[in-house]
Each structure stands twice: as C-alpha cells, then as structure tokens.
MARFI-720711 format. One line per field, with one value per residue (C-alpha): residue in three letters; x, y, z. Coordinates in nm, 3 decimals. Layout:
residuo <- (ala, ...)
u <- (X, ...)
v <- (Y, ...)
w <- (Z, ...)
***
This chain:
residuo <- (met, ala, asp, thr, pro, arg, lys, pro, leu, gly, leu, pro, pro, arg, ala, pro, thr, asp, glu, ile, pro, leu, ser, ala, gly, arg, arg, pro, val, arg, gly, gly, val, pro, lys, arg, lys, thr, ala, ala, glu, ile, ala, leu, ala, asn, asp, ala, tyr, ala, ala, lys, ala, arg, ala, leu, gln, asp, lys, pro, arg, gly, thr, pro, ser, arg, ala, pro, val, leu, pro, lys, ala, pro, ala, ala, val, arg, lys, gln, pro, val, pro, ala, leu, glu, val, asn, asp, gly, leu, gly, val, val, gln, gly, ala, val, gln, asn, gly, val, arg, ile, ser, lys, leu, met, ala, glu, arg, gly, leu, cys, ser, arg, arg, asp, ala, asp, gly, tyr, ile, glu, arg, gly, trp, val, phe, val, asp, gly, leu, arg, val, asn, glu, leu, gly, thr, arg, ala, asp, pro, ser, val, lys, ile, thr, leu, ala, arg, glu, ala, gln, ile, gln, gln, thr, trp, gln, met, thr, ile, leu, leu, his, lys, pro, val, gly, tyr, val, ser, gly, gln, pro, glu, pro, gly, phe, thr, pro, ala, val, thr, leu, ile, gln, pro, glu, thr, gln, phe, ser, thr, pro, glu, thr, pro, val, phe, his, pro, arg, his, leu, lys, gly, leu, ala, pro, ala, gly, arg, leu, asp, ile, asp, ser, thr, gly, leu, leu, ile, leu, thr, gln, asp, gly, arg, val, ala, arg, gln, leu, ile, gly, glu, asp, ser, gln, val, asp, lys, glu, tyr, leu, val, arg, val, glu, gly, arg, leu, ala, glu, lys, gly, leu, ala, leu, leu, asn, his, gly, leu, ser, leu, asp, gly, arg, gln, leu, lys, pro, ala, lys, val, glu, trp, leu, asn, glu, asp, gln, leu, arg, phe, val, leu, arg, glu, gly, arg, lys, arg, gln, ile, arg, arg, met, cys, glu, leu, val, gly, leu, lys, val, val, gly, leu, lys, arg, val, arg, ile, gly, ser, ile, lys, leu, gly, asp, leu, pro, leu, gly, gln, trp, arg, phe, leu, arg, glu, asp, glu, arg, phe)
u <- (-17.523, -17.319, -16.988, -16.693, -16.347, -16.105, -15.802, -15.458, -15.363, -15.105, -14.882, -14.717, -14.789, -14.565, -14.288, -14.272, -14.062, -13.755, -13.739, -13.718, -13.426, -13.146, -13.140, -12.829, -12.538, -12.689, -12.478, -12.655, -12.722, -12.546, -12.787, -13.038, -13.293, -13.361, -13.708, -13.984, -14.123, -14.456, -14.724, -14.704, -14.322, -14.360, -14.627, -14.382, -14.101, -14.310, -14.446, -14.084, -13.989, -14.278, -14.190, -13.839, -13.961, -14.171, -13.909, -13.704, -13.973, -14.029, -13.656, -13.600, -13.420, -13.048, -13.006, -12.693, -12.765, -12.405, -12.120, -12.075, -11.813, -11.561, -11.475, -11.155, -10.901, -10.806, -10.550, -10.312, -10.318, -10.319, -9.980, -9.802, -9.476, -9.521, -9.359, -9.008, -9.160, -9.529, -9.601, -9.874, -10.031, -9.993, -9.736, -9.447, -9.391, -9.263, -9.530, -9.374, -9.136, -9.166, -9.001, -8.782, -8.463, -8.210, -8.285, -8.230, -8.038, -7.783, -7.748, -7.681, -7.399, -7.240, -7.254, -7.071, -7.370, -7.368, -7.378, -7.680, -7.773, -7.761, -7.953, -8.240, -8.246, -8.262, -8.532, -8.745, -8.734, -8.821, -8.473, -8.411, -8.521, -8.493, -8.535, -8.698, -8.958, -8.941, -8.878, -9.034, -9.052, -8.781, -8.728, -8.814, -8.644, -8.539, -8.353, -7.982, -7.955, -8.179, -8.060, -8.041, -8.017, -8.038, -8.245, -8.063, -8.142, -7.940, -7.642, -7.633, -7.642, -7.361, -7.151, -7.185, -7.044, -6.688, -6.388, -6.127, -5.768, -5.620, -5.277, -5.371, -5.152, -5.075, -5.320, -5.662, -5.877, -5.999, -6.348, -6.578, -6.456, -6.291, -6.287, -6.011, -5.938, -6.049, -6.170, -5.994, -6.288, -6.251, -5.951, -6.163, -6.179, -6.165, -5.827, -5.674, -5.749, -5.458, -5.583, -5.476, -5.659, -5.861, -5.968, -6.328, -6.379, -6.496, -6.857, -7.029, -7.245, -6.907, -6.923, -7.265, -7.240, -6.850, -6.705, -6.356, -6.308, -6.074, -5.880, -5.563, -5.491, -5.440, -5.067, -5.034, -5.004, -5.044, -5.299, -5.671, -5.979, -6.290, -6.606, -6.966, -6.972, -7.068, -6.918, -6.576, -6.616, -6.715, -6.412, -6.183, -6.317, -6.561, -6.507, -6.406, -6.176, -5.869, -5.721, -5.384, -5.242, -4.874, -4.730, -4.365, -4.297, -4.019, -3.945, -3.693, -3.623, -3.462, -3.676, -3.737, -3.587, -3.799, -3.976, -3.988, -4.122, -4.413, -4.491, -4.542, -4.760, -4.823, -4.946, -5.299, -5.479, -5.781, -5.804, -5.834, -5.537, -5.414, -5.416, -5.071, -4.868, -4.574, -4.298, -3.945, -3.667, -3.590, -3.303, -3.181, -3.478, -3.758, -3.988, -4.222, -4.566, -4.827, -5.160, -5.503, -5.689, -5.712, -5.763, -5.763, -5.382, -5.288, -4.915, -4.834, -4.971, -4.803, -4.460, -4.520, -4.577, -4.218, -4.035, -4.049, -4.199, -4.350, -4.219, -4.355, -4.618, -4.699, -4.933, -4.819, -5.058, -5.410, -5.452, -5.287, -5.345, -5.034, -4.982, -4.731, -4.649, -4.981, -4.865, -4.935, -5.283, -5.400, -5.655, -5.736, -6.021, -5.989, -5.956, -6.180, -5.896, -5.783, -5.901, -5.804)
v <- (8.081, 7.885, 7.782, 7.982, 7.863, 8.006, 8.216, 8.171, 8.426, 8.631, 8.313, 8.346, 8.059, 7.750, 7.743, 7.456, 7.173, 7.243, 7.591, 7.559, 7.800, 7.667, 7.796, 8.000, 7.780, 7.470, 7.272, 7.176, 6.818, 6.632, 6.538, 6.840, 6.906, 6.593, 6.420, 6.487, 6.166, 6.048, 5.973, 5.617, 5.602, 5.771, 5.518, 5.223, 5.363, 5.413, 5.060, 4.916, 5.134, 5.012, 4.630, 4.687, 4.855, 4.537, 4.293, 4.465, 4.466, 4.098, 4.012, 3.809, 3.986, 3.927, 3.891, 4.094, 4.379, 4.358, 4.111, 3.918, 4.060, 3.784, 3.725, 3.820, 3.579, 3.401, 3.574, 3.296, 3.363, 3.760, 3.721, 3.545, 3.744, 3.983, 3.835, 3.990, 4.172, 4.239, 4.191, 4.369, 4.062, 4.082, 4.381, 4.218, 4.528, 4.520, 4.751, 4.860, 4.859, 4.590, 4.577, 4.273, 4.248, 4.516, 4.825, 4.744, 5.056, 4.937, 4.617, 4.754, 4.978, 4.685, 4.477, 4.775, 4.800, 5.180, 5.439, 5.440, 5.801, 5.642, 5.328, 5.558, 5.745, 5.400, 5.264, 5.574, 5.552, 5.174, 5.048, 4.775, 4.420, 4.219, 3.835, 3.944, 4.179, 4.568, 4.785, 5.123, 5.251, 5.401, 5.214, 4.880, 4.593, 4.250, 3.943, 3.974, 3.679, 3.820, 3.854, 4.224, 4.338, 4.676, 4.780, 4.859, 5.225, 5.221, 5.062, 5.287, 5.574, 5.429, 5.418, 5.782, 5.846, 5.973, 5.954, 6.217, 6.213, 6.559, 6.658, 6.892, 7.184, 7.333, 7.601, 7.414, 7.260, 6.907, 6.910, 7.191, 7.519, 7.728, 8.101, 8.241, 7.928, 7.769, 7.420, 7.184, 7.108, 7.434, 7.321, 7.069, 7.268, 7.201, 7.411, 7.208, 6.865, 6.653, 6.452, 6.225, 6.132, 5.857, 6.015, 6.165, 6.523, 6.740, 6.833, 7.044, 6.733, 6.579, 6.830, 6.732, 6.536, 6.538, 6.498, 6.416, 6.044, 6.113, 6.392, 6.578, 6.901, 7.231, 7.211, 6.890, 6.807, 6.494, 6.256, 6.353, 6.152, 6.309, 6.093, 6.088, 5.705, 5.598, 5.269, 5.424, 5.635, 5.355, 5.150, 5.415, 5.562, 5.322, 5.202, 4.844, 4.979, 4.782, 5.040, 5.170, 5.522, 5.604, 5.935, 6.076, 6.296, 6.524, 6.587, 6.761, 6.710, 6.430, 6.079, 5.955, 5.627, 5.342, 5.607, 5.425, 5.121, 5.340, 5.497, 5.158, 5.035, 5.167, 5.524, 5.637, 5.952, 6.083, 5.812, 5.541, 5.319, 5.362, 5.068, 4.926, 5.109, 5.089, 5.341, 5.349, 5.602, 5.685, 5.910, 6.124, 6.356, 6.184, 5.903, 5.678, 5.613, 5.350, 5.389, 5.224, 5.479, 5.864, 6.034, 6.433, 6.543, 6.197, 6.181, 6.521, 6.407, 6.078, 6.269, 6.513, 6.224, 6.096, 6.405, 6.502, 6.800, 6.750, 7.042, 6.861, 6.590, 6.443, 6.154, 5.959, 5.655, 5.536, 5.160, 5.060, 5.421, 5.621, 5.989, 5.933, 6.221, 6.406, 6.791, 6.985, 7.159, 6.913, 6.633, 6.343, 6.081, 5.734, 5.498, 5.197, 4.964, 5.116, 4.970, 5.095)
w <- (-2.638, -2.851, -2.732, -2.895, -2.947, -2.694, -2.840, -2.673, -2.419, -2.593, -2.663, -2.999, -3.248, -3.242, -3.478, -3.724, -3.591, -3.841, -3.735, -3.351, -3.264, -3.029, -2.681, -2.574, -2.525, -2.658, -2.893, -3.201, -3.251, -3.538, -3.815, -3.734, -3.448, -3.241, -3.329, -3.060, -2.929, -3.014, -2.734, -2.842, -2.778, -2.436, -2.334, -2.440, -2.240, -1.920, -1.945, -1.967, -1.690, -1.467, -1.559, -1.433, -1.108, -1.039, -1.119, -0.859, -0.609, -0.656, -0.611, -0.285, -0.022, -0.002, -0.382, -0.483, -0.750, -0.857, -0.886, -0.547, -0.323, -0.236, 0.124, 0.277, 0.272, 0.599, 0.834, 0.764, 0.373, 0.442, 0.622, 0.357, 0.262, -0.050, -0.367, -0.462, -0.789, -0.870, -1.246, -1.446, -1.627, -1.990, -2.004, -1.859, -1.618, -1.279, -1.088, -0.771, -0.495, -0.213, 0.149, 0.086, -0.124, -0.248, -0.453, -0.822, -0.874, -0.602, -0.761, -1.098, -0.958, -0.754, -1.074, -1.256, -1.493, -1.442, -1.166, -0.926, -1.086, -1.426, -1.310, -1.175, -1.523, -1.696, -1.454, -1.518, -1.891, -1.857, -1.988, -1.706, -1.716, -1.415, -1.494, -1.836, -1.691, -1.723, -1.437, -1.445, -1.105, -0.875, -0.545, -0.689, -0.497, -0.580, -0.475, -0.502, -0.747, -0.993, -1.356, -1.454, -1.823, -1.999, -2.293, -2.628, -2.575, -2.263, -2.416, -2.700, -2.470, -2.281, -2.597, -2.620, -2.265, -2.312, -2.077, -2.091, -1.981, -1.873, -1.813, -1.531, -1.448, -1.123, -1.001, -1.125, -0.877, -0.991, -0.822, -0.717, -0.811, -0.515, -0.467, -0.692, -0.870, -1.190, -1.224, -1.452, -1.659, -1.823, -1.997, -2.201, -2.533, -2.882, -2.907, -2.604, -2.751, -2.817, -3.120, -3.377, -3.710, -3.544, -3.250, -3.213, -3.270, -2.968, -2.933, -2.656, -2.559, -2.434, -2.127, -2.014, -1.691, -1.732, -1.363, -1.239, -1.118, -0.822, -0.663, -0.783, -0.528, -0.665, -0.616, -0.793, -1.152, -1.382, -1.493, -1.416, -1.539, -1.605, -1.735, -1.813, -1.753, -1.396, -1.453, -1.502, -1.194, -0.963, -1.104, -1.009, -0.681, -0.544, -0.189, -0.336, -0.610, -0.682, -0.948, -0.822, -0.890, -0.926, -0.824, -0.865, -0.540, -0.490, -0.134, 0.097, 0.461, 0.680, 0.667, 1.022, 1.142, 0.965, 0.776, 0.445, 0.608, 0.774, 0.431, 0.295, 0.580, 0.921, 0.912, 0.992, 0.908, 1.063, 1.309, 1.030, 0.923, 0.565, 0.323, 0.231, -0.025, -0.237, -0.169, -0.285, -0.342, -0.708, -0.618, -0.359, -0.360, -0.517, -0.429, -0.611, -0.454, -0.565, -0.381, -0.389, -0.200, -0.228, 0.092, 0.089, 0.039, 0.141, 0.008, 0.147, 0.490, 0.499, 0.433, 0.702, 0.942, 0.859, 0.865, 0.486, 0.287, -0.053, -0.302, -0.635, -0.679, -1.029, -1.112, -1.396, -1.402, -1.320, -1.356, -1.678, -1.830, -1.820, -1.881, -2.147, -2.374, -2.303, -2.297, -1.993, -2.019, -2.289, -2.309, -2.517, -2.523, -2.376, -2.658, -2.722, -2.670, -2.339, -1.978, -1.645)
***
C-alpha cells in the first residue's frame, strides 16, 4: 500500500509568526514579536559555547579566572594607627568616625562656632569642613589642631537666629514650666514687643528653638535672655563663661560679723565653694551683687548664710547688656551692634 501523509493528531494549525499571541503576564517586546532564530544561528551559538568550554578545560590549573586577590598586609603594617580622617577620593568628603581625636561637634562648641546640637545638625547637612574636607557623618573625630570652617548655608542660618531681651515680671518661670505657673517665653508676642523703627518685626519663626540662657527664679524680676543661637547660650552659661551678671537685692535682717567679706568670697553651696563675687551696700537695705556663676537661687541662699533675707531681687545687667528702660513684661531683639 502506498504511504499516505500522516495528519496531525488534533493539533491546531500554527499561527503565522506575526500573529503569535502573547502569553498571560508577558510584557510585549519593544519593536514587535522577537525574531525566531534560524537553525544556522543556533548552530553558530553552540559552536561558540563548545569552544569556550574547551578553552576552560585546557587552562592550566591554578590560573585565576578573575582578578588576582592581593595577599594580606604584614602584621606590622596592619597595626599602623588609623589616620585622623578617612577621605573619599575625588569627593572631598570625610567618610567616618575614628577612635582617635576629639569629636568635631565638641571642637566646634569649644571654639564658639555654634552649640553642640547645632554642630550635629550642620554635620548631618554637610555644612562643616575640616581642613578643607567636608564632614558628613556624626561622631567624626579629628585632631584638636584642625581648622574647622562652616559652609555659607550654615553662616546664613546663623544670621537668622535671634536673641531676645525680656524684662521678666515676678510670677513667671524662666525655664521649664511648673504646675500652676507660666513660662516667660509666653510673653514673647507681637503686642509685647518694645520696638523702634529700625528693629525687626516679630515673626512666629523667632519662637522656634528659643530657650532661656540662664536662670531667673519665679520670685525675681529683671533681665532674662532667650536665644535661638547656641553660641550666645554657651557664652552666657557655659562652664568657662566669663560674663558677669549684676543684681540689685533688697534685704532685711542683721548681717553677721564679717558677713560682707563672706559674701564676696568664702561661702560654699552644696559642698562646693562659690567663685569670688563682688558685693557692696548701696543703701541701708539694698545690696549690689555681681556674679560670674548662676547656681540655683544662689543669691537668696548666700544671704541666708550670713543672716539676711532677700525680699526683692532684680537683675539689671548681663555682660555689657543693660536692662535699661525696657518696660516690665516687654521684650526687644538684641541689636547687631550689641555684644555681651
């Protein structure tokens, strides 16, 4: 019997190449359906693969297939001290912290560039340069002799930071609010500003980060400084502050023998000796105190130690800044030409 052509077993006829449907979820190929490889192209690809396999088999043993791995440095070299700063070549960026040296944020605060909190913010933004290299990681340390500079962005931000002089009334707490009492910062409002034509206009942004630089207890009145500038805060209340404060103190009672000399120098509070002060009589019931420290309720406690009771206390000067004619309960900005 003559051979007859076999029929496909129920398979549908193949669709033309340009009509092959895409499978579910398959992304269409840009430019149309991919071209099917011919038998000749498949043979060439197989030959190339076989040639590559033979080349790998013929390679002498021990020949590395990748870039050679460098041997470890000798122990004497590995133990060399880490450099003070690690630099990302080509970028001029200080890469990370090292164990030696002093934290850059601490160096900045000690040099009066800004507060440590502000320094951390500047470092995070990449606004600090150490010997010309940008610092971008918190905790970076350096030799204390390095040169530290601020980017222009940081300098501009510092010019926006305001310092405020407030004539605090009795009954307001200078720092954290206490139950039943109001913090002095609530007095910083447009309607309580003591302004002149050349002074800046109050803006709500002036309250952001505004904090008192020094204490003035709830029973006292007078000059209170509030500032957004960490440099000012450190100058006034830092451990090494040399800024003195002047107070007028009304007292009653009988001064102990040599009490005035003890007020000037010789008293201790909380187990620590006080720094020398300048104390003198202004009249029969009023003393003038000039201090360079600010322990809690210091003047009241000093007077108690020599037999006096404070019945009125007013701070009239901080450094070279005087309370002057600033009305009670009002405030003004520190002028550009004023320095503590």
